[in-house]
N, C-alpha and C positions, 0 to 999 in steps of 0.2 A: 516371519511374515515378509513377503516380497512387496515392495512399495514403489509406486511410480509417482514422481513429482512432475507436474506439467509446468513448463516455463523455462526461461533462460536468463533471468536477471539476478541481481543481488539478493532480492527477496527469496527467490527459489533456492539459491545457493545456501542462504542462511537456514531456511526450513529443512533442506536436505541434510545440512550439517547437524542440526538438532536431532532429526529423526535417526541419523546414523549412530547416535550415542545410545540408543535404546538396545537393551539386551534382546528385545523381541524383533529387532530388525534383521531380516535375512538378507536377500539381495535388494539393493537400492538402485533405482533407475531414474534418469531425468530425461525429459523430452522437451526441447532438444538439448537443454543444459548448456554448459560453457566450459572452458578449460579449468575453472575452479571446481565445478561439480565433478569433473572427470577424475579428480584426485580422491573422491570419496564415494563415487557411484559410477554406474555405466551409463554413458550418454547414448540415447537412441535418436536416430534421424527422424525428422517429422515435425509437424506443427501441431500445437495444442488445439488449433482451430480445425484441423483435419480429423474429424471424428472417426472415419473409417481406418485411418492409419493408427490412431490411438487404440482402437479396438484390436487391430492385429497385434500391436505391441503387448497389450494386456494379455491376450490369449496365448501368444507364442512364448511369453516369459513367465507364465504362471503367476501373474500379479494378483494379489488379494486386496490391495488398497490403492486408490488413486486420490492424490491431493492436488487440487487445482491452485496454481499460484496466481496467474493474471485474471483480470476481469472479463476479457473479451470472450473466451470460450464459454463462460458461465452465462453471459448475456445472450450468446448464440444458442444456448440450450443443451450443453453437453451432459448435464445431469439427467435431463429428460430423455436424451438419447440412450444413456445407460439404462434407465428405468424401463424403457420400452423394448429393449433388446433381450431376448431370452438367454443369450450367452453371457450377458453383462449385468443383469439385474441384481445378482447376488454379490457383486463386487462391492466392497466397502468404499464409500465415496464421500469425500469431504468437499462440499461446495453446494450452494443452493440451487433450486430449480429455476427455470427461466423466469417465472413470475417473480420469485424472490430477488433474482438478479436485477430486476428493473429498479430496485432501490438505488442502484448505481447507474444502470443503463439509461435512466431518464430522470433528470433533475426535477422535472415537473411532477412525475409520478411520486418521487420521494417527498416533495413538498406537500402534495395532496394527502399522502399517507400520514405525515406529521400533523397536518391540520385535522384530519379525521380523528386521530387518537390523542389530540391535545398534547403533543410532544413539543416542547418549547423550541422555536426557531424564529428566524427573522421574517418580517412582513415581506410579501412578494407578490408578483403577478407574472404570467407567462404570455409571450407574444409571438406571432408569426408575421410573415411579410404582409399579410392582409390586414394586420392590426398594428402596423408600424406607427401610425400617428398616435394611436392610443398608448403605445409604448413610450413615445416621446413625451406625451402628457404625463405619464406615470413618473418618468424621470424628473419632470418639473415639480412633482409633488414631494420628492424626496430631498434630503440635504446631502451634500457631498461628504465623503466620496461615494461613488456609485458602483454597484457590483452587478456585472453581467455574466451569466453562465450559459454556455452552450448546453442544450438539453441532453444531448447524447454524449457518447464517449469521444474524447478529444485528446487522448494520450497525456492527460494531466495538464493540458495547456489551454483548456476551454474556459477559464475563469479570468475575467478582466476586472481590475479595480481602478477606477478613473476619477480624477479630481475635479473635472469641470463638466457641466451638463452638455456643453457643445461636444466635448470629447466622447461622452457617453452616447449621445445621439448618433454621432458619426460611426462609432464602433457597432452600435445596434444595427445600423444599416449594413455595415460590412459583414457582420455575422449572419444576418438574415439573407444576405446576398451570396453566401457560400464561403465565408472565410474559413470555417472549419468543416466544409462539406455538408453532408446530410446532418451531422451532429448539431449544427446550429440553425437548422430549419425552424426550430423553436428556440427562443431565448428566454431564460428566466432572469428577471430583474429583481434584485433584493435590496432591502434596507441594509446599510452597512452596520455591522456589529463591532463596537469598539471594545477591545479587551485583549486577552492573551490566548493564543490557540493551544489546543491540547488534543492529542490523538489517543482515543480509548479503544481497546480491542477486546472482543469477547469471542469465545467459541460457544455455539449453541446447537442443541439438537432439536430446537423448535419448542421445547418445554422448559428445560433448565439451561444454565449457562455457567461458564467459567470466565472470570475477568482476568485477562492477561496483564502483564506490566504495561503501564501507560508510557507515552513518549511525547516529546516535543519535536516537531519537524521544522526545517528551515527551507522555505520554498523559493525565495527570491535568489537570483543569480549573484547579486552583489552583497557585499558586507553591509551590516546594519540594515538588512532587509530592504535593499534597493534593487532597481532593475526589474527585468522580466521574471515572470513565474517560471519555474522549472518543475521537473518531477520530484525534486527534493535534493538539497545540497548537504544535508547532515541531520543528525538526530541525537537526542539525549534522553536517557531514562535512568532513574525516575525523574519526575518533574516536581520541583519544590512546592509549588502552590497547590498541587493535587494532593492535599492532605486528607485525613480521614473524613473530616466534616464535608469537604467539597465532594469527595468520591461517594459519600452517602447520598448527597443530592443527585449525583449523576445516576446512581443505581435506581433511586426512587422515582425520579422524574423522567429518565430517558431509557435506561437499559430494560427495566422491568416492563414498562409500557410497550417498548419496541418488541420484545420477545412475545409478550401476550398478543400483540397485534398480528404478528406473523401467523400465529395459530388461528386467530379469528378470520384472517384473510385466506386461510386454506393453503398456505405456502408450505411446501416440503423443504424446510430450511434446516440443513445440517452442515454447518460450516462457520466461517469467520464473519463477523461484522466489525468493520472499522468505522467508528463514530468520530467524525471530525467535529470538535467542540470549540466554542469560544467561552472563556471565563469572563463574564461581564459583571464586574463588581461582586464576585463571589457566587454568581448564579450561572449555571451551565445552559448554553443554547446550542442546538445542533446546526452546524454549517452544512454538513453533508453526510450521507452514508456511503460507504464502499463495502463491497461484498467479498472482499479478500483482505489480506494483510497489506499494510502500507509499505512503501519503499522510499526512503531508507530506514524507516522506523523498525522494520522487522530485524534488520541487522543488529540493532541495539536490544530489542525485546527478547529475541531468542537466546542471547547470551546470559539473560537474567533468570531464565526458567530452570529450576533445579530438578523438578520432578520429570517423570518419563513422558515426554511430549507425544510420542507415538501412542502410548496408552490413552492419553487425552483425546487424540484424534480418533482412535478406535471407538471409544465410548461415545464420541460425537456421532460418528457414522452409524453406530448401532442404535442410537436413541437411548443411551444409558448413562447420561451425564449425572443423573441424580446420585449424590454421595461421592462424586469424584472431587478430589482435592488437588489444588495446584500449589506447588512450593516455589516461592520467588526469592532469589538471592537479594540481600540487602545492598550489594555493591552498586556502583554507578556504571553505566555503559554510555559511551560517546562514540558517534560515528561521523566520519568526515568523508565526503564524496569527491573523487577526482573526476573531472569532466574534460572533454575535448574542447579546445579553444574555439569559440564561436557559438557553442551551445548556450541557450536552447534554439538558436537559429542555425544557420549553415555551419557545418564543420567537416573536416576531412577524416578519413579512416585509414587504417593500415599501418600505423606507427608502432614500432616495437616498444614493448614495456620492459624495463630493466630496473635493477637496483635493490630488490628485496627478495630474500629467501622465502618470505611468507607468501609470495605469489603462487608457490607450488604446494604449500603445506597447510595453509589456513590455520596458523596458530602455533608454529613450532617454537616461537619465542614467548611462551607463557600467555599473557593476557592480550597479546596483539593478534588480531585476526584480519585477514584480507578476504573480502567476499567479491567475487567477480560479477560484473554487470554487462557492460558492452565490450567484451573481449572475445577473440577467437584465436585459433592456433593456425599458423601458416609457416610451412617449412621448418617445423620444430621450434618456432618462436611464438610467444604470446604477443598479439598485436591488438590495437584498438579497433573496435567495430561498432561503437555506439557513442551517443552523447555523454551519458553517464557511464564511465569506464569501469571503475571499481570503488570499493569503500574500504577504509581502514576503521576497524572497530576495536575499541580498547575498554577493558573493565578495570576499575580501580576503586579506591576508597571515596573519592570525591571528584567533582568536575575538573578541578585544577590539575590533579594527578593524571586524569584521563587525557586532558588536553595536551599536556606536556608529552606524554607517550605517543598519542595519535599524530601530532604534528612532527614529532621526531621521526616516526616511521614514514610519514608522507614525504618528508624531505629526502628520503632515500630513493623514492620512486621517480622514475624518469620516463617520459615520452614527449614527443614534440607537441608543443602548445598545451601542456598540462595546466589546468587551472583548478583551484579549490579555494573555498572561503576559509579565512583564518580566524573567524570570530564565532565558530560554533560553540555554544555553551556559555559564552561571555555574558549574555544578558541575564542568565540565571545566576551567575556569580555576583552580578551587581545587585 
């Protein structure tokens, strides 16, 4: 089977790496991919948001399955585009319809969805520039800290957690005045949930589902979870507090009601759901839905799946997940992200990356894998091209072993202004 993975980041590199392991994988393509995916697949020029270019690639390369990595093409309706095209409608497709993608495309839509189907989440209200004063009054009704979310897609940076009501009101005005462009023309204000975060992932065909390995993400730029939010600075899987009893609550209260609601809402949903949870004293609450895999959680999650992932994707796309079984390795996986200095604000690009043989082989040294994110090739050299540049992912018996190997590998990697957090997994050890 010939497969196309859409996207260019570490998530897509990890998904492609896992698909490549299947005996059923024929030719593997990535659009646009990166220097890492080029080692295991054929990179194709083009954007995942350019549906006509994607169509040409699918038809000219005899592609039988498309797997969408990022959220934006899904929110723009790429699945609906395939379904409406006579030449594409029979292509196996992993990713929800446009209506289903609104679970991530609109925070307000997602909160109303959860309210409607009694899925536990934080108290909230949504506001526009016309209801600014009501938003300020709602802030006064809450206790600190205050959570403000841009309604639309904001590249993982549209969530602010603020300690004072004056800060929250000022940022509400900034957001509604265009801080995140159209994405923050509506702002969701939430009650802050106190607890430990957890990322839960499922594959669903709209009827049945498979639960993938869970992970813990580290969002803040600074150690001990300080500083600005980023797209993610590291991840760990499994997560110690996500024991059998807790995960049974997650399935009963969140996963099953969510999948059931997709059907009731008439959504053609065949793909991933990433459920961002908060463990509040042993009870799970939904922080957000995403309609794709998380990054950098995917880099940890994929390395723990033992069964044929391509087979699971095929069953999802065909609506035949019933009876499908997933095998998960007992090992620990830990991922550390190397970013460009200045990220998540301004940063420079074009610095050469050196120091590790794994840059070109994604795992020649056993349990160490490097997944590319913001990299490109220039004059035969791999150089930085994004804020999050690459990840080092290590599998081992426990977090301590993984940390030692991951940071040992990270010390070998060099580029100007490299930065990475040195405390990934430490909180779980404590």
